[in-house]
Biopython code that builds the backbone (N, CA, C, O; Angstrom):
import numpy as np
from Bio.PDB.StructureBuilder import StructureBuilder

atoms = [
    (1, "MET", "N", (23.665, 36.968, 2.338)),
    (1, "MET", "CA", (23.774, 35.778, 1.493)),
    (1, "MET", "C", (22.558, 34.861, 1.715)),
    (1, "MET", "O", (21.496, 35.313, 2.142)),
    (2, "ILE", "N", (22.735, 33.586, 1.420)),
    (2, "ILE", "CA", (21.634, 32.629, 1.585)),
    (2, "ILE", "C", (21.546, 32.221, 3.046)),
    (2, "ILE", "O", (22.533, 31.819, 3.663)),
    (3, "ASN", "N", (20.343, 32.333, 3.577)),
    (3, "ASN", "CA", (20.089, 32.008, 4.974)),
    (3, "ASN", "C", (19.938, 30.501, 5.141)),
    (3, "ASN", "O", (19.401, 29.824, 4.263)),
    (4, "ASN", "N", (20.409, 29.981, 6.263)),
    (4, "ASN", "CA", (20.289, 28.545, 6.536)),
    (4, "ASN", "C", (18.828, 28.132, 6.667)),
    (4, "ASN", "O", (18.450, 27.020, 6.300)),
    (5, "GLU", "N", (18.011, 29.046, 7.198)),
    (5, "GLU", "CA", (16.581, 28.786, 7.360)),
    (5, "GLU", "C", (15.902, 28.616, 6.004)),
    (5, "GLU", "O", (15.032, 27.760, 5.842)),
    (6, "ASN", "N", (16.303, 29.431, 5.036)),
    (6, "ASN", "CA", (15.750, 29.338, 3.686)),
    (6, "ASN", "C", (16.067, 27.995, 3.052)),
    (6, "ASN", "O", (15.217, 27.411, 2.379)),
    (7, "ILE", "N", (17.276, 27.501, 3.258)),
    (7, "ILE", "CA", (17.690, 26.205, 2.716)),
    (7, "ILE", "C", (16.849, 25.093, 3.336)),
    (7, "ILE", "O", (16.420, 24.173, 2.639)),
    (8, "ASN", "N", (16.614, 25.176, 4.643)),
    (8, "ASN", "CA", (15.793, 24.175, 5.327)),
    (8, "ASN", "C", (14.371, 24.159, 4.780)),
    (8, "ASN", "O", (13.800, 23.089, 4.574)),
    (9, "ILE", "N", (13.797, 25.329, 4.544)),
    (9, "ILE", "CA", (12.441, 25.441, 3.997)),
    (9, "ILE", "C", (12.407, 24.848, 2.591)),
    (9, "ILE", "O", (11.474, 24.129, 2.234)),
    (10, "LEU", "N", (13.435, 25.156, 1.794)),
    (10, "LEU", "CA", (13.524, 24.644, 0.426)),
    (10, "LEU", "C", (13.608, 23.120, 0.427)),
    (10, "LEU", "O", (12.915, 22.452, -0.340)),
    (11, "ASN", "N", (14.466, 22.575, 1.296)),
    (11, "ASN", "CA", (14.601, 21.117, 1.415)),
    (11, "ASN", "C", (13.288, 20.473, 1.838)),
    (11, "ASN", "O", (12.928, 19.406, 1.341)),
    (12, "MET", "N", (12.577, 21.118, 2.753)),
    (12, "MET", "CA", (11.301, 20.600, 3.233)),
    (12, "MET", "C", (10.278, 20.559, 2.093)),
    (12, "MET", "O", (9.555, 19.575, 1.939)),
    (13, "LEU", "N", (10.221, 21.630, 1.296)),
    (13, "LEU", "CA", (9.284, 21.706, 0.176)),
    (13, "LEU", "C", (9.606, 20.657, -0.876)),
    (13, "LEU", "O", (8.711, 19.974, -1.373)),
    (14, "ILE", "N", (10.886, 20.527, -1.216)),
    (14, "ILE", "CA", (11.317, 19.541, -2.213)),
    (14, "ILE", "C", (11.038, 18.131, -1.699)),
    (14, "ILE", "O", (10.541, 17.280, -2.436)),
    (15, "GLY", "N", (11.363, 17.892, -0.431)),
    (15, "GLY", "CA", (11.125, 16.585, 0.189)),
    (15, "GLY", "C", (9.663, 16.208, 0.167)),
    (15, "GLY", "O", (9.315, 15.079, -0.179)),
    (16, "ARG", "N", (8.806, 17.136, 0.531)),
    (16, "ARG", "CA", (7.357, 16.890, 0.532)),
    (16, "ARG", "C", (6.862, 16.611, -0.872)),
    (16, "ARG", "O", (6.029, 15.729, -1.081)),
    (17, "GLY", "N", (7.371, 17.358, -1.828)),
    (17, "GLY", "CA", (6.988, 17.160, -3.231)),
    (17, "GLY", "C", (7.356, 15.777, -3.717)),
    (17, "GLY", "O", (6.562, 15.114, -4.383)),
    (18, "LEU", "N", (8.566, 15.334, -3.383)),
    (18, "LEU", "CA", (9.028, 14.010, -3.795)),
    (18, "LEU", "C", (8.198, 12.916, -3.147)),
    (18, "LEU", "O", (7.807, 11.952, -3.804)),
    (19, "VAL", "N", (7.931, 13.068, -1.858)),
    (19, "VAL", "CA", (7.150, 12.066, -1.123)),
    (19, "VAL", "C", (5.735, 11.976, -1.685)),
    (19, "VAL", "O", (5.228, 10.880, -1.923)),
    (20, "SER", "N", (5.099, 13.118, -1.897)),
    (20, "SER", "CA", (3.727, 13.120, -2.412)),
    (20, "SER", "C", (3.670, 12.550, -3.826)),
    (20, "SER", "O", (2.718, 11.854, -4.180)),
    (21, "THR", "N", (4.695, 12.847, -4.641)),
    (21, "THR", "CA", (4.767, 12.301, -5.998)),
    (21, "THR", "C", (4.922, 10.795, -5.952)),
    (21, "THR", "O", (4.272, 10.071, -6.707)),
    (22, "LEU", "N", (5.787, 10.323, -5.061)),
    (22, "LEU", "CA", (6.025, 8.887, -4.904)),
    (22, "LEU", "C", (4.746, 8.175, -4.465)),
    (22, "LEU", "O", (4.391, 7.131, -5.012)),
    (23, "ILE", "N", (4.060, 8.744, -3.477)),
    (23, "ILE", "CA", (2.797, 8.175, -2.987)),
    (23, "ILE", "C", (1.764, 8.149, -4.113)),
    (23, "ILE", "O", (1.034, 7.171, -4.273)),
    (24, "HIS", "N", (1.709, 9.223, -4.886)),
    (24, "HIS", "CA", (0.772, 9.322, -6.006)),
    (24, "HIS", "C", (1.032, 8.221, -7.033)),
    (24, "HIS", "O", (0.097, 7.566, -7.495)),
    (25, "ILE", "N", (2.306, 8.016, -7.390)),
    (25, "ILE", "CA", (2.687, 6.994, -8.374)),
    (25, "ILE", "C", (2.337, 5.599, -7.858)),
    (25, "ILE", "O", (1.760, 4.788, -8.583)),
    (26, "VAL", "N", (2.689, 5.327, -6.602)),
    (26, "VAL", "CA", (2.439, 4.011, -6.003)),
    (26, "VAL", "C", (0.940, 3.729, -5.932)),
    (26, "VAL", "O", (0.489, 2.645, -6.303)),
    (27, "SER", "N", (0.167, 4.713, -5.451)),
    (27, "SER", "CA", (-1.282, 4.514, -5.319)),
    (27, "SER", "C", (-1.934, 4.334, -6.686)),
    (27, "SER", "O", (-2.835, 3.509, -6.839)),
    (28, "THR", "N", (-1.485, 5.098, -7.677)),
    (28, "THR", "CA", (-2.029, 4.978, -9.029)),
    (28, "THR", "C", (-1.731, 3.600, -9.607)),
    (28, "THR", "O", (-2.602, 2.970, -10.206)),
    (29, "ALA", "N", (-0.494, 3.135, -9.423)),
    (29, "ALA", "CA", (-0.094, 1.811, -9.912)),
    (29, "ALA", "C", (-0.902, 0.714, -9.220)),
    (29, "ALA", "O", (-1.347, -0.241, -9.856)),
    (30, "LEU", "N", (-1.082, 0.865, -7.918)),
    (30, "LEU", "CA", (-1.830, -0.112, -7.124)),
    (30, "LEU", "C", (-3.290, -0.175, -7.583)),
    (30, "LEU", "O", (-3.852, -1.257, -7.747)),
    (31, "ILE", "N", (-3.888, 0.988, -7.787)),
    (31, "ILE", "CA", (-5.282, 1.066, -8.228)),
    (31, "ILE", "C", (-5.424, 0.490, -9.638)),
    (31, "ILE", "O", (-6.378, -0.234, -9.923)),
    (32, "ALA", "N", (-4.478, 0.812, -10.512)),
    (32, "ALA", "CA", (-4.493, 0.277, -11.876)),
    (32, "ALA", "C", (-4.404, -1.247, -11.848)),
    (32, "ALA", "O", (-5.100, -1.929, -12.599)),
    (33, "PHE", "N", (-3.549, -1.771, -10.984)),
    (33, "PHE", "CA", (-3.383, -3.218, -10.834)),
    (33, "PHE", "C", (-4.689, -3.863, -10.364)),
    (33, "PHE", "O", (-5.101, -4.900, -10.884)),
    (34, "ILE", "N", (-5.334, -3.235, -9.374)),
    (34, "ILE", "CA", (-6.613, -3.741, -8.848)),
    (34, "ILE", "C", (-7.684, -3.698, -9.941)),
    (34, "ILE", "O", (-8.466, -4.638, -10.086)),
    (35, "MET", "N", (-7.718, -2.612, -10.704)),
    (35, "MET", "CA", (-8.699, -2.461, -11.778)),
    (35, "MET", "C", (-8.507, -3.538, -12.838)),
    (35, "MET", "O", (-9.482, -4.091, -13.348)),
    (36, "ILE", "N", (-7.253, -3.838, -13.171)),
    (36, "ILE", "CA", (-6.952, -4.876, -14.162)),
    (36, "ILE", "C", (-7.353, -6.251, -13.615)),
    (36, "ILE", "O", (-7.905, -7.084, -14.334)),
    (37, "LYS", "N", (-7.064, -6.467, -12.333)),
    (37, "LYS", "CA", (-7.398, -7.748, -11.702)),
    (37, "LYS", "C", (-8.907, -7.992, -11.709)),
    (37, "LYS", "O", (-9.363, -9.079, -12.063)),
    (38, "THR", "N", (-9.673, -6.981, -11.317)),
    (38, "THR", "CA", (-11.131, -7.132, -11.229)),
    (38, "THR", "C", (-11.789, -7.038, -12.604)),
    (38, "THR", "O", (-12.888, -7.554, -12.810)),
    (39, "LYS", "N", (-11.103, -6.370, -13.551)),
    (39, "LYS", "CA", (-11.597, -6.184, -14.927)),
    (39, "LYS", "C", (-12.971, -5.531, -14.958)),
    (39, "LYS", "O", (-13.869, -5.975, -15.673)),
    (40, "ARG", "N", (-13.120, -4.482, -14.180)),
    (40, "ARG", "CA", (-14.366, -3.710, -14.188)),
    (40, "ARG", "C", (-14.156, -2.464, -15.046)),
    (40, "ARG", "O", (-14.192, -1.341, -14.543)),
    (41, "ASN", "N", (-13.940, -2.668, -16.317)),
    (41, "ASN", "CA", (-13.649, -1.562, -17.228)),
    (41, "ASN", "C", (-14.900, -0.759, -17.573)),
    (41, "ASN", "O", (-14.794, 0.376, -18.035)),
    (42, "ASN", "N", (-16.091, -1.336, -17.353)),
    (42, "ASN", "CA", (-17.332, -0.630, -17.673)),
    (42, "ASN", "C", (-17.706, 0.400, -16.610)),
    (42, "ASN", "O", (-18.582, 1.236, -16.831)),
    (43, "SER", "N", (-17.035, 0.338, -15.450)),
    (43, "SER", "CA", (-17.335, 1.276, -14.372)),
    (43, "SER", "C", (-16.580, 2.583, -14.590)),
    (43, "SER", "O", (-15.354, 2.592, -14.702)),
    (44, "ILE", "N", (-17.312, 3.669, -14.647)),
    (44, "ILE", "CA", (-16.701, 4.991, -14.860)),
    (44, "ILE", "C", (-16.541, 5.719, -13.533)),
    (44, "ILE", "O", (-15.665, 6.573, -13.395)),
    (45, "ILE", "N", (-17.377, 5.390, -12.559)),
    (45, "ILE", "CA", (-17.394, 6.108, -11.280)),
    (45, "ILE", "C", (-16.110, 5.863, -10.497)),
    (45, "ILE", "O", (-15.523, 6.795, -9.946)),
    (46, "VAL", "N", (-15.674, 4.596, -10.450)),
    (46, "VAL", "CA", (-14.487, 4.244, -9.653)),
    (46, "VAL", "C", (-13.244, 4.998, -10.127)),
    (46, "VAL", "O", (-12.569, 5.612, -9.300)),
    (47, "PRO", "N", (-12.909, 4.981, -11.430)),
    (47, "PRO", "CA", (-11.729, 5.745, -11.879)),
    (47, "PRO", "C", (-11.832, 7.242, -11.613)),
    (47, "PRO", "O", (-10.823, 7.904, -11.369)),
    (48, "MET", "N", (-13.058, 7.779, -11.659)),
    (48, "MET", "CA", (-13.247, 9.204, -11.367)),
    (48, "MET", "C", (-12.910, 9.503, -9.915)),
    (48, "MET", "O", (-12.226, 10.483, -9.618)),
    (49, "ILE", "N", (-13.398, 8.644, -9.000)),
    (49, "ILE", "CA", (-13.117, 8.820, -7.569)),
    (49, "ILE", "C", (-11.620, 8.686, -7.328)),
    (49, "ILE", "O", (-11.019, 9.471, -6.595)),
    (50, "VAL", "N", (-11.029, 7.670, -7.963)),
    (50, "VAL", "CA", (-9.588, 7.424, -7.844)),
    (50, "VAL", "C", (-8.804, 8.633, -8.345)),
    (50, "VAL", "O", (-7.820, 9.041, -7.728)),
    (51, "GLY", "N", (-9.237, 9.196, -9.452)),
    (51, "GLY", "CA", (-8.573, 10.369, -10.017)),
    (51, "GLY", "C", (-8.620, 11.563, -9.077)),
    (51, "GLY", "O", (-7.642, 12.300, -8.948)),
    (52, "VAL", "N", (-9.754, 11.750, -8.424)),
    (52, "VAL", "CA", (-9.908, 12.861, -7.473)),
    (52, "VAL", "C", (-9.011, 12.645, -6.263)),
    (52, "VAL", "O", (-8.331, 13.567, -5.813)),
    (53, "ILE", "N", (-9.012, 11.398, -5.730)),
    (53, "ILE", "CA", (-8.193, 11.094, -4.550)),
    (53, "ILE", "C", (-6.712, 11.179, -4.914)),
    (53, "ILE", "O", (-5.914, 11.744, -4.166)),
    (54, "GLY", "N", (-6.350, 10.614, -6.073)),
    (54, "GLY", "CA", (-4.956, 10.615, -6.518)),
    (54, "GLY", "C", (-4.443, 12.013, -6.813)),
    (54, "GLY", "O", (-3.254, 12.289, -6.653)),
    (55, "GLY", "N", (-5.329, 12.891, -7.240)),
    (55, "GLY", "CA", (-4.937, 14.252, -7.595)),
    (55, "GLY", "C", (-4.658, 15.150, -6.406)),
    (55, "GLY", "O", (-4.072, 16.221, -6.564)),
    (56, "VAL", "N", (-5.068, 14.731, -5.220)),
    (56, "VAL", "CA", (-4.892, 15.548, -4.010)),
    (56, "VAL", "C", (-3.425, 15.602, -3.630)),
    (56, "VAL", "O", (-3.067, 16.240, -2.640)),
]
sb = StructureBuilder()
sb.init_structure("model")
sb.init_model(0)
sb.init_chain("A")
sb.init_seg("    ")
for serial, (resi, resn, name, xyz) in enumerate(atoms, 1):
    if name == "N":
        sb.init_residue(resn, " ", resi, " ")
    sb.init_atom(name, np.array(xyz, "f"), 0.0, 1.0, " ", f" {name:<3s}", serial, name[0])
structure = sb.get_structure()
């Protein structure tokens, strides 16, 4: 049947996915807020760097 070890691995993977997604959403929102505050919309480099870091 289903092994207890398999369930633990599954929970760990799901947990990590949720945590990383949450961190990604929070960091993206925070960066967007900072970008709006500073109003540096002409800068293309910063959003690119943010996108690379956020995508990890």
